[in-house]
Structures are given as structure tokens and as C-alpha cells.
C-alpha positions in Angstrom: 124.6 87.0 51.9 122.0 89.3 50.5 119.4 87.1 52.0 121.3 86.7 55.2 121.3 90.8 56.2 117.6 90.4 55.0 116.5 87.9 57.5 119.0 90.3 59.7 117.4 93.1 58.9 113.6 92.0 59.2 114.6 90.2 62.4 115.9 93.5 64.3 112.8 95.7 62.8 110.4 92.7 64.8 112.4 92.9 68.3 112.0 96.8 67.8 108.4 97.2 66.8 106.7 94.0 68.6 108.9 92.4 70.9 110.3 95.3 72.9 106.9 97.6 73.0 105.1 94.1 74.4 107.8 93.2 76.9 107.7 97.1 78.2 104.1 97.0 77.9 104.4 93.7 80.3 106.6 96.0 82.8 109.1 92.8 82.8 112.2 93.1 85.1 114.5 93.3 82.2 117.8 92.6 84.0 116.1 90.0 85.7 115.3 87.8 82.7 118.5 89.0 81.1 120.2 87.2 84.0 118.3 83.8 83.9 118.8 83.5 80.5 122.3 83.9 80.6 122.4 81.8 83.8 120.3 79.2 81.8 123.3 79.4 78.8 125.9 78.7 81.3 123.5 75.7 82.3 123.3 74.8 78.8 127.0 74.9 78.3 128.1 72.7 80.9 126.6 70.0 80.0 127.3 70.0 76.5 123.9 71.4 75.5 124.7 74.1 73.2 122.7 76.2 70.3 122.2 73.9 66.8 124.4 77.0 64.7 127.5 76.4 67.0 127.4 72.8 66.3 127.0 73.2 62.7 129.7 76.0 63.0 131.9 73.6 64.9 131.3 71.2 62.2 132.3 73.4 58.9 
């Protein structure tokens, strides 16, 4: 659990310190990007192609 927590903390810090500032600097339309991501996720769910993590969780 400790390693998982550390991994999550690292991921969040990387998003806040690197990814989000780059997205702001690129002047991306984050609302449109989020809508595209949601649409793609729904497409994948409809075809049964979901994330590896969800597949693994369903086996456990």
C-alpha cells in the first residue's frame, strides 16, 4: 500500500508540475479535450475494449 500511495503521489505531482502547465501554455481547449476523451472512452466500453486495469480487477 505504501508503494501504491507513493506512485499516486508521484503521478499527481507530475500532472500538477509538468503536464498541466504544458497544457495551459499550449492553450488547449481542455473542455473539448475532455469531451473527446469521454467520447472515446464510451466507444471503447461499447466495443468491450476497456482498460487493462478494469479487466484485471474483474478477474480478481
